[in-house]
Residue, then its C-alpha position, 0 to 999 in steps of 0.5 A: m439467379p433462381r430462388i430455391s426455397e422460401f420459408y419463415g422469411l428466409v429466402i434461399y438462392m443459388y448462383w450458378f456461376d458465382t465462383d470468383r468469391h467462393k470457390l466451393p459449391h454454396f447457396h445464399v440465404r437472405y433474411q431481414g435485409q442480411e445475407w449469408v453464404y453457406g457451403f453445401d457442408g454447412n460451413l459459413l463462407g460469408g456474412p454476419k457471424k450471428c444470425p438474427g434472433s438466434q441463440s448461437d452462431q449458425s443456428m439457421v443451418 
């Protein structure tokens, strides 16, 4: 799976054929051993509800 970007400890990946779990186009974000899945529209599709070190939910989007 290609690494799209990496900054401030965040690593962004995109699986080309990962349609079994998430039907929408999406990308994976890894940070401090955790993983989130976001749709291209910014909606959280999977992972913890709160990002580490954030003041509000989904603040890393």
